[in-house]
KEBA-316000 format. One record per residue (C-alpha): residue number from 1; residue in one letter; chain; x, z, y. Coordinates in Angstrom, 1 decimal. Layout:
! KEBA-316000
r seq NUM type A mol A xx X zz Z yy Y
...
//
This chain:
! KEBA-316000
r seq 1 type M mol A xx 18.3 zz -50.2 yy -49.6
r seq 2 type A mol A xx 21.6 zz -48.7 yy -50.7
r seq 3 type S mol A xx 21.4 zz -45.1 yy -51.8
r seq 4 type E mol A xx 23.3 zz -42.3 yy -50.0
r seq 5 type A mol A xx 25.5 zz -41.9 yy -53.1
r seq 6 type A mol A xx 26.6 zz -45.5 yy -52.8
r seq 7 type I mol A xx 27.2 zz -45.3 yy -49.1
r seq 8 type A mol A xx 29.2 zz -42.1 yy -49.2
r seq 9 type P mol A xx 32.4 zz -43.5 yy -50.7
r seq 10 type N mol A xx 32.6 zz -46.2 yy -48.0
r seq 11 type R mol A xx 32.2 zz -43.6 yy -45.3
r seq 12 type S mol A xx 35.0 zz -41.6 yy -46.9
r seq 13 type F mol A xx 37.3 zz -44.7 yy -46.8
r seq 14 type E mol A xx 36.4 zz -45.3 yy -43.2
r seq 15 type K mol A xx 37.2 zz -41.7 yy -42.3
r seq 16 type I mol A xx 40.6 zz -41.9 yy -44.0
r seq 17 type A mol A xx 41.3 zz -45.3 yy -42.3
r seq 18 type A mol A xx 40.5 zz -43.7 yy -38.9
r seq 19 type L mol A xx 42.9 zz -40.8 yy -39.6
r seq 20 type Q mol A xx 45.7 zz -43.2 yy -40.6
r seq 21 type A mol A xx 45.1 zz -45.3 yy -37.5
r seq 22 type N mol A xx 45.1 zz -42.3 yy -35.3
r seq 23 type I mol A xx 48.5 zz -41.0 yy -36.6
r seq 24 type E mol A xx 50.0 zz -44.4 yy -36.3
r seq 25 type K mol A xx 49.3 zz -44.4 yy -32.6
r seq 26 type V mol A xx 52.3 zz -42.0 yy -32.5
r seq 27 type I mol A xx 54.3 zz -42.9 yy -35.6
r seq 28 type R mol A xx 54.7 zz -46.6 yy -35.5
r seq 29 type G mol A xx 55.9 zz -48.9 yy -38.3
r seq 30 type K mol A xx 55.8 zz -46.1 yy -41.0
r seq 31 type S mol A xx 52.5 zz -46.8 yy -42.7
r seq 32 type E mol A xx 53.6 zz -45.8 yy -46.1
r seq 33 type V mol A xx 54.9 zz -42.4 yy -45.0
r seq 34 type V mol A xx 51.7 zz -41.8 yy -43.1
r seq 35 type Q mol A xx 49.6 zz -42.8 yy -46.2
r seq 36 type F mol A xx 51.7 zz -40.4 yy -48.4
r seq 37 type C mol A xx 51.1 zz -37.6 yy -45.9
r seq 38 type I mol A xx 47.3 zz -38.2 yy -45.9
r seq 39 type A mol A xx 47.3 zz -38.4 yy -49.7
r seq 40 type S mol A xx 49.1 zz -35.0 yy -49.9
r seq 41 type L mol A xx 46.5 zz -33.5 yy -47.6
r seq 42 type L mol A xx 43.6 zz -34.9 yy -49.8
r seq 43 type A mol A xx 45.3 zz -33.7 yy -53.0
r seq 44 type K mol A xx 45.7 zz -30.2 yy -51.5
r seq 45 type G mol A xx 49.5 zz -30.5 yy -51.7
r seq 46 type H mol A xx 52.3 zz -29.6 yy -49.3
r seq 47 type I mol A xx 54.9 zz -31.9 yy -47.7
r seq 48 type L mol A xx 58.7 zz -31.6 yy -47.3
r seq 49 type L mol A xx 60.0 zz -34.0 yy -44.6
r seq 50 type E mol A xx 63.7 zz -34.4 yy -45.2
r seq 51 type D mol A xx 65.7 zz -36.6 yy -42.9
r seq 52 type V mol A xx 68.4 zz -36.6 yy -40.2
r seq 53 type P mol A xx 67.5 zz -35.2 yy -36.7
r seq 54 type G mol A xx 65.6 zz -37.3 yy -34.2
r seq 55 type V mol A xx 63.6 zz -39.7 yy -36.5
r seq 56 type G mol A xx 60.2 zz -38.1 yy -35.9
r seq 57 type K mol A xx 59.8 zz -35.4 yy -38.6
r seq 58 type T mol A xx 58.3 zz -32.8 yy -36.2
r seq 59 type T mol A xx 56.4 zz -35.5 yy -34.3
r seq 60 type L mol A xx 54.8 zz -36.7 yy -37.6
r seq 61 type A mol A xx 53.7 zz -33.1 yy -38.4
r seq 62 type H mol A xx 52.2 zz -32.7 yy -35.0
r seq 63 type A mol A xx 50.4 zz -36.0 yy -35.1
r seq 64 type L mol A xx 48.8 zz -35.1 yy -38.4
r seq 65 type A mol A xx 47.8 zz -31.7 yy -37.2
r seq 66 type R mol A xx 46.4 zz -33.0 yy -33.9
r seq 67 type S mol A xx 44.4 zz -35.6 yy -35.8
r seq 68 type L mol A xx 42.5 zz -32.8 yy -37.6
r seq 69 type S mol A xx 40.2 zz -30.3 yy -36.0
r seq 70 type L mol A xx 42.0 zz -27.5 yy -37.8
r seq 71 type S mol A xx 44.0 zz -24.5 yy -36.7
r seq 72 type F mol A xx 47.8 zz -25.1 yy -36.3
r seq 73 type Q mol A xx 50.8 zz -22.9 yy -36.2
r seq 74 type R mol A xx 54.6 zz -23.7 yy -36.0
r seq 75 type I mol A xx 57.4 zz -21.4 yy -37.3
r seq 76 type Q mol A xx 60.9 zz -22.2 yy -36.3
r seq 77 type F mol A xx 62.9 zz -21.1 yy -39.3
r seq 78 type T mol A xx 66.2 zz -19.3 yy -38.3
r seq 79 type S mol A xx 68.7 zz -17.1 yy -40.2
r seq 80 type D mol A xx 67.2 zz -13.9 yy -38.7
r seq 81 type L mol A xx 63.6 zz -14.8 yy -39.6
r seq 82 type L mol A xx 61.9 zz -12.0 yy -41.7
r seq 83 type P mol A xx 59.0 zz -12.4 yy -44.2
r seq 84 type A mol A xx 56.9 zz -10.2 yy -41.8
r seq 85 type D mol A xx 57.4 zz -12.8 yy -39.1
r seq 86 type I mol A xx 55.6 zz -15.3 yy -41.4
r seq 87 type V mol A xx 52.9 zz -13.3 yy -43.2
r seq 88 type G mol A xx 52.3 zz -10.5 yy -40.7
r seq 89 type V mol A xx 52.8 zz -6.7 yy -40.6
r seq 90 type T mol A xx 50.8 zz -3.5 yy -41.0
r seq 91 type V mol A xx 50.9 zz -1.2 yy -38.0
r seq 92 type Y mol A xx 49.3 zz 2.2 yy -37.1
r seq 93 type N mol A xx 46.4 zz 1.9 yy -34.6
r seq 94 type Q mol A xx 46.6 zz 5.0 yy -32.4
r seq 95 type D mol A xx 43.0 zz 4.5 yy -31.0
r seq 96 type E mol A xx 41.4 zz 4.0 yy -34.4
r seq 97 type Q mol A xx 43.7 zz 6.5 yy -36.2
r seq 98 type E mol A xx 44.3 zz 4.1 yy -39.1
r seq 99 type F mol A xx 46.6 zz 1.4 yy -40.2
r seq 100 type E mol A xx 45.6 zz -2.2 yy -39.5
r seq 101 type F mol A xx 47.0 zz -5.6 yy -40.6
r seq 102 type I mol A xx 48.2 zz -8.0 yy -37.9
r seq 103 type S mol A xx 48.2 zz -11.4 yy -39.5
r seq 104 type G mol A xx 51.2 zz -13.7 yy -39.1
r seq 105 type P mol A xx 51.3 zz -17.5 yy -38.3
r seq 106 type I mol A xx 50.8 zz -18.4 yy -42.0
r seq 107 type F mol A xx 47.1 zz -17.6 yy -41.6
r seq 108 type T mol A xx 46.3 zz -21.1 yy -40.3
r seq 109 type N mol A xx 45.1 zz -24.4 yy -41.7
r seq 110 type V mol A xx 48.2 zz -26.4 yy -40.9
r seq 111 type L mol A xx 51.6 zz -24.7 yy -40.9
r seq 112 type L mol A xx 54.7 zz -26.5 yy -39.6
r seq 113 type A mol A xx 57.8 zz -24.8 yy -41.1
r seq 114 type D mol A xx 60.5 zz -26.4 yy -39.0
r seq 115 type E mol A xx 64.0 zz -26.5 yy -40.5
r seq 116 type I mol A xx 62.9 zz -24.4 yy -43.4
r seq 117 type N mol A xx 66.4 zz -24.4 yy -45.0
r seq 118 type R mol A xx 67.8 zz -22.4 yy -42.0
r seq 119 type A mol A xx 66.0 zz -19.3 yy -43.1
r seq 120 type T mol A xx 67.3 zz -17.0 yy -45.8
r seq 121 type P mol A xx 65.9 zz -17.2 yy -49.4
r seq 122 type K mol A xx 64.0 zz -13.9 yy -48.7
r seq 123 type A mol A xx 62.2 zz -15.5 yy -45.8
r seq 124 type Q mol A xx 61.6 zz -18.8 yy -47.7
r seq 125 type S mol A xx 60.1 zz -16.9 yy -50.6
r seq 126 type A mol A xx 57.3 zz -15.6 yy -48.4
r seq 127 type L mol A xx 55.8 zz -19.1 yy -48.6
r seq 128 type L mol A xx 55.8 zz -19.3 yy -52.4
r seq 129 type E mol A xx 52.6 zz -17.5 yy -53.2
r seq 130 type A mol A xx 50.8 zz -19.0 yy -50.2
r seq 131 type M mol A xx 51.7 zz -22.6 yy -51.2
r seq 132 type S mol A xx 50.9 zz -22.1 yy -54.9
r seq 133 type E mol A xx 47.7 zz -20.0 yy -54.7
r seq 134 type G mol A xx 46.5 zz -20.0 yy -51.1
r seq 135 type M mol A xx 46.8 zz -16.2 yy -51.0
r seq 136 type I mol A xx 49.1 zz -13.6 yy -49.6
r seq 137 type S mol A xx 49.9 zz -10.3 yy -51.2
r seq 138 type I mol A xx 50.7 zz -7.5 yy -48.8
r seq 139 type E mol A xx 50.3 zz -3.6 yy -49.0
r seq 140 type K mol A xx 48.8 zz -4.0 yy -52.5
r seq 141 type K mol A xx 46.1 zz -6.3 yy -51.2
r seq 142 type R mol A xx 45.6 zz -10.0 yy -51.8
r seq 143 type L mol A xx 44.4 zz -11.9 yy -48.7
r seq 144 type P mol A xx 43.0 zz -15.4 yy -48.8
r seq 145 type L mol A xx 44.4 zz -18.1 yy -46.4
r seq 146 type P mol A xx 42.1 zz -20.4 yy -44.6
r seq 147 type E mol A xx 41.0 zz -23.6 yy -46.4
r seq 148 type P mol A xx 42.2 zz -26.3 yy -46.2
r seq 149 type F mol A xx 45.8 zz -25.0 yy -46.1
r seq 150 type L mol A xx 48.7 zz -27.4 yy -45.7
r seq 151 type V mol A xx 52.4 zz -26.6 yy -45.2
r seq 152 type L mol A xx 54.5 zz -29.3 yy -43.5
r seq 153 type A mol A xx 58.2 zz -28.3 yy -43.8
r seq 154 type T mol A xx 61.2 zz -30.2 yy -42.3
r seq 155 type Q mol A xx 64.8 zz -30.0 yy -43.1
r seq 156 type N mol A xx 68.1 zz -31.9 yy -42.3
r seq 157 type P mol A xx 69.8 zz -32.9 yy -45.6
r seq 158 type V mol A xx 73.1 zz -33.8 yy -43.8
r seq 159 type E mol A xx 74.0 zz -30.5 yy -42.0
r seq 160 type H mol A xx 74.8 zz -27.7 yy -44.5
r seq 161 type V mol A xx 76.5 zz -25.1 yy -42.2
r seq 162 type G mol A xx 74.2 zz -22.1 yy -41.8
r seq 163 type T mol A xx 71.6 zz -23.4 yy -44.2
r seq 164 type Y mol A xx 70.2 zz -22.1 yy -47.5
r seq 165 type P mol A xx 69.2 zz -24.9 yy -50.0
r seq 166 type L mol A xx 65.6 zz -24.5 yy -51.3
r seq 167 type P mol A xx 65.6 zz -23.4 yy -55.0
r seq 168 type E mol A xx 63.9 zz -25.4 yy -57.6
r seq 169 type S mol A xx 60.9 zz -23.0 yy -57.7
r seq 170 type Q mol A xx 60.3 zz -23.5 yy -54.0
r seq 171 type L mol A xx 60.8 zz -27.3 yy -54.2
r seq 172 type D mol A xx 58.3 zz -27.5 yy -57.0
r seq 173 type R mol A xx 55.6 zz -26.2 yy -54.6
r seq 174 type F mol A xx 55.9 zz -29.3 yy -52.5
r seq 175 type L mol A xx 53.8 zz -32.1 yy -53.7
r seq 176 type M mol A xx 56.0 zz -34.7 yy -52.0
r seq 177 type R mol A xx 59.4 zz -35.0 yy -50.4
r seq 178 type L mol A xx 59.4 zz -37.7 yy -47.8
r seq 179 type T mol A xx 62.0 zz -39.5 yy -45.8
r seq 180 type I mol A xx 60.9 zz -41.2 yy -42.5
r seq 181 type G mol A xx 64.0 zz -43.3 yy -41.8
r seq 182 type Y mol A xx 64.9 zz -45.2 yy -38.6
r seq 183 type P mol A xx 62.2 zz -47.5 yy -37.1
r seq 184 type N mol A xx 62.7 zz -51.2 yy -37.2
r seq 185 type L mol A xx 64.1 zz -52.9 yy -34.0
r seq 186 type S mol A xx 60.7 zz -54.1 yy -32.8
r seq 187 type D mol A xx 59.0 zz -50.7 yy -33.1
r seq 188 type E mol A xx 62.0 zz -48.9 yy -31.5
r seq 189 type K mol A xx 61.9 zz -51.3 yy -28.5
r seq 190 type K mol A xx 58.2 zz -50.4 yy -28.0
r seq 191 type L mol A xx 59.1 zz -46.8 yy -28.3
r seq 192 type L mol A xx 61.8 zz -47.1 yy -25.6
r seq 193 type R mol A xx 59.4 zz -48.9 yy -23.2
r seq 194 type A mol A xx 56.7 zz -46.3 yy -23.8
r seq 195 type G mol A xx 59.2 zz -43.5 yy -22.9
r seq 196 type G mol A xx 59.0 zz -41.9 yy -26.4
r seq 197 type A mol A xx 56.0 zz -40.6 yy -28.3
r seq 198 type H mol A xx 55.3 zz -37.5 yy -26.2
r seq 199 type D mol A xx 52.5 zz -39.0 yy -24.1
r seq 200 type A mol A xx 50.8 zz -40.6 yy -27.1
r seq 201 type L mol A xx 51.0 zz -37.3 yy -29.0
r seq 202 type E mol A xx 49.5 zz -35.3 yy -26.1
r seq 203 type N mol A xx 46.6 zz -37.8 yy -25.8
r seq 204 type L mol A xx 45.8 zz -37.8 yy -29.5
r seq 205 type D mol A xx 42.2 zz -36.7 yy -30.3
r seq 206 type P mol A xx 41.1 zz -35.2 yy -33.6
r seq 207 type V mol A xx 39.2 zz -37.6 yy -35.9
r seq 208 type L mol A xx 38.3 zz -35.3 yy -38.8
r seq 209 type D mol A xx 36.9 zz -31.8 yy -38.8
r seq 210 type E mol A xx 37.3 zz -29.0 yy -41.4
r seq 211 type Q mol A xx 34.2 zz -29.9 yy -43.3
r seq 212 type E mol A xx 35.1 zz -33.6 yy -43.5
r seq 213 type V mol A xx 38.6 zz -32.7 yy -44.8
r seq 214 type R mol A xx 37.0 zz -30.5 yy -47.5
r seq 215 type E mol A xx 34.6 zz -33.2 yy -48.5
r seq 216 type L mol A xx 37.4 zz -35.8 yy -48.9
r seq 217 type Q mol A xx 39.4 zz -33.3 yy -50.9
r seq 218 type E mol A xx 36.5 zz -32.8 yy -53.3
r seq 219 type R mol A xx 36.1 zz -36.6 yy -53.7
r seq 220 type V mol A xx 39.6 zz -37.0 yy -55.0
r seq 221 type A mol A xx 38.6 zz -35.7 yy -58.5
r seq 222 type L mol A xx 36.0 zz -38.5 yy -58.7
r seq 223 type V mol A xx 38.6 zz -41.3 yy -58.5
r seq 224 type H mol A xx 38.8 zz -43.0 yy -61.9
r seq 225 type V mol A xx 42.1 zz -43.1 yy -63.9
r seq 226 type N mol A xx 42.3 zz -45.4 yy -66.9
r seq 227 type E mol A xx 43.6 zz -43.9 yy -70.0
r seq 228 type S mol A xx 46.5 zz -46.4 yy -70.1
r seq 229 type L mol A xx 47.6 zz -45.1 yy -66.7
r seq 230 type V mol A xx 47.5 zz -41.5 yy -67.8
r seq 231 type E mol A xx 49.8 zz -42.5 yy -70.7
r seq 232 type Y mol A xx 52.1 zz -44.4 yy -68.3
r seq 233 type L mol A xx 52.3 zz -41.4 yy -65.9
r seq 234 type M mol A xx 53.0 zz -39.0 yy -68.8
r seq 235 type T mol A xx 55.7 zz -41.3 yy -70.2
r seq 236 type L mol A xx 57.5 zz -41.2 yy -66.8
r seq 237 type V mol A xx 57.2 zz -37.4 yy -66.8
r seq 238 type Q mol A xx 58.4 zz -37.0 yy -70.4
r seq 239 type T mol A xx 61.3 zz -39.3 yy -69.7
r seq 240 type T mol A xx 62.6 zz -36.9 yy -67.0
r seq 241 type R mol A xx 62.5 zz -34.1 yy -69.6
r seq 242 type T mol A xx 64.3 zz -36.0 yy -72.4
r seq 243 type H mol A xx 66.8 zz -38.3 yy -70.6
r seq 244 type P mol A xx 70.4 zz -37.4 yy -71.4
r seq 245 type D mol A xx 71.4 zz -37.5 yy -67.7
r seq 246 type V mol A xx 68.8 zz -34.9 yy -66.7
r seq 247 type A mol A xx 69.4 zz -31.2 yy -66.7
r seq 248 type L mol A xx 65.9 zz -30.2 yy -65.6
r seq 249 type G mol A xx 62.8 zz -32.4 yy -65.8
r seq 250 type V mol A xx 59.4 zz -32.4 yy -64.2
r seq 251 type S mol A xx 57.3 zz -29.3 yy -64.7
r seq 252 type T mol A xx 53.7 zz -29.2 yy -65.9
r seq 253 type R mol A xx 52.8 zz -28.4 yy -62.3
r seq 254 type G mol A xx 54.6 zz -31.5 yy -61.3
r seq 255 type A mol A xx 52.6 zz -33.6 yy -63.8
r seq 256 type L mol A xx 49.3 zz -32.2 yy -62.6
r seq 257 type T mol A xx 50.1 zz -32.9 yy -58.9
r seq 258 type Y mol A xx 51.4 zz -36.4 yy -59.7
r seq 259 type F mol A xx 48.0 zz -37.2 yy -61.4
r seq 260 type K mol A xx 46.1 zz -35.8 yy -58.4
r seq 261 type A mol A xx 48.3 zz -37.6 yy -55.9
r seq 262 type A mol A xx 47.7 zz -40.9 yy -57.6
r seq 263 type Q mol A xx 43.9 zz -40.3 yy -57.2
r seq 264 type A mol A xx 44.4 zz -39.4 yy -53.6
r seq 265 type L mol A xx 46.5 zz -42.5 yy -52.8
r seq 266 type A mol A xx 43.9 zz -44.7 yy -54.4
r seq 267 type M mol A xx 41.4 zz -43.2 yy -51.9
r seq 268 type V mol A xx 43.7 zz -43.7 yy -49.0
r seq 269 type N mol A xx 43.9 zz -47.4 yy -50.0
r seq 270 type G mol A xx 40.1 zz -47.7 yy -50.1
r seq 271 type R mol A xx 39.6 zz -47.6 yy -53.9
r seq 272 type D mol A xx 37.8 zz -45.3 yy -56.3
r seq 273 type F mol A xx 40.1 zz -46.2 yy -59.1
r seq 274 type V mol A xx 43.9 zz -45.8 yy -59.7
r seq 275 type I mol A xx 46.1 zz -48.9 yy -60.3
r seq 276 type P mol A xx 49.7 zz -48.9 yy -61.7
r seq 277 type E mol A xx 51.1 zz -49.5 yy -58.2
r seq 278 type D mol A xx 49.8 zz -46.1 yy -57.1
r seq 279 type V mol A xx 51.7 zz -44.4 yy -59.9
r seq 280 type K mol A xx 54.9 zz -46.4 yy -59.2
r seq 281 type R mol A xx 54.8 zz -45.8 yy -55.4
r seq 282 type L mol A xx 54.5 zz -42.1 yy -55.8
r seq 283 type A mol A xx 57.2 zz -41.6 yy -58.5
r seq 284 type G mol A xx 60.0 zz -41.2 yy -55.9
r seq 285 type P mol A xx 58.1 zz -38.8 yy -53.4
r seq 286 type V mol A xx 56.6 zz -36.7 yy -56.2
r seq 287 type L mol A xx 59.2 zz -36.6 yy -58.9
r seq 288 type S mol A xx 62.7 zz -36.9 yy -57.4
r seq 289 type H mol A xx 62.8 zz -33.4 yy -55.9
r seq 290 type R mol A xx 61.7 zz -32.0 yy -59.3
r seq 291 type V mol A xx 64.5 zz -33.5 yy -61.2
r seq 292 type V mol A xx 68.0 zz -32.0 yy -61.5
r seq 293 type L mol A xx 70.7 zz -34.3 yy -62.8
r seq 294 type K mol A xx 73.6 zz -33.1 yy -64.9
r seq 295 type D mol A xx 76.0 zz -34.7 yy -62.4
r seq 296 type R mol A xx 77.5 zz -31.9 yy -60.4
r seq 297 type R mol A xx 77.3 zz -33.8 yy -57.1
r seq 298 type A mol A xx 73.6 zz -34.3 yy -57.5
r seq 299 type M mol A xx 73.1 zz -30.6 yy -58.3
r seq 300 type R mol A xx 74.6 zz -29.8 yy -54.9
r seq 301 type G mol A xx 71.8 zz -31.7 yy -53.2
r seq 302 type D mol A xx 72.5 zz -35.4 yy -53.5
r seq 303 type S mol A xx 68.8 zz -36.3 yy -53.3
r seq 304 type A mol A xx 69.8 zz -40.0 yy -53.2
r seq 305 type A mol A xx 71.1 zz -39.8 yy -56.7
r seq 306 type E mol A xx 67.8 zz -38.3 yy -57.9
r seq 307 type G mol A xx 66.0 zz -41.2 yy -56.2
r seq 308 type R mol A xx 68.2 zz -43.8 yy -57.8
r seq 309 type F mol A xx 67.5 zz -42.2 yy -61.2
r seq 310 type I mol A xx 63.7 zz -42.4 yy -60.6
r seq 311 type Q mol A xx 64.0 zz -46.1 yy -59.6
r seq 312 type R mol A xx 66.1 zz -46.9 yy -62.7
r seq 313 type M mol A xx 63.5 zz -45.1 yy -64.8
r seq 314 type L mol A xx 60.7 zz -47.2 yy -63.3
r seq 315 type S mol A xx 62.5 zz -50.4 yy -64.0
r seq 316 type E mol A xx 63.0 zz -49.5 yy -67.6
r seq 317 type I mol A xx 59.5 zz -48.3 yy -68.6
r seq 318 type P mol A xx 56.9 zz -51.1 yy -69.0
r seq 319 type V mol A xx 53.9 zz -50.9 yy -66.7
r seq 320 type P mol A xx 50.5 zz -51.1 yy -68.5
r seq 321 type R mol A xx 48.4 zz -54.2 yy -67.8
//
């Protein structure tokens, strides 16, 4: 008879597979993007969905949130948004004759920051401490946020009027920057016949609760990473720091999250060990937004140039056997 310890990993993989299948009822033909989102959740990282309008960024965020029995809040970022609109405000209670804190929408498990680059840097910075430490400082107090805590932010990389590009310090808080892209012809035809994804999204039931999410997040650290893969991962990171085309390379925080993301992606694919393909697949989503090229056009937000640099780097560095 198999021990509980032997059964547990299989149950973990089954739960992850159920979560992916549930999200893909709404987001069709985008298995890799869905896997990356789940890996970010398991690695306790945050996600920046960057793409043109109308390809399903907000729908994907809603589908992930609805698939989890967790609290969910959405903030529409606008130019007049204030930090207090995000974290909350302290007001005087006339009945109690004392000040009390009214928490903002950031006190939730899953936060959708829609069009994050439309808010001013002051409003954007309200998320920094929350994303990095899971805490909020207000009125000389540090208040913990619920666990798990996941920020799903969206932005349109094409439209720049009335927007405020995220600074490097803010981008570094996102584990992955993902692009959804247009669906293929077959999936788009099915979407047209179904009348869109709204009905599928409304009928989506949660498949994981808070305790199960926490247990899966704890299991990520148990995924084995061979020493040769650690060396390979660090070679990629070091190359971003020493390459003559790069003005700013990947931070230590970036290296740590890259390692954890590789472990999480292995779990998503039903393995308790990392393979070279996990490290390669994650290089673009995890590293590209942490690299600033010396090319002036790239420094003005040409994320495609950063992606091309990462792909060129992958082709030049040998993969361990």
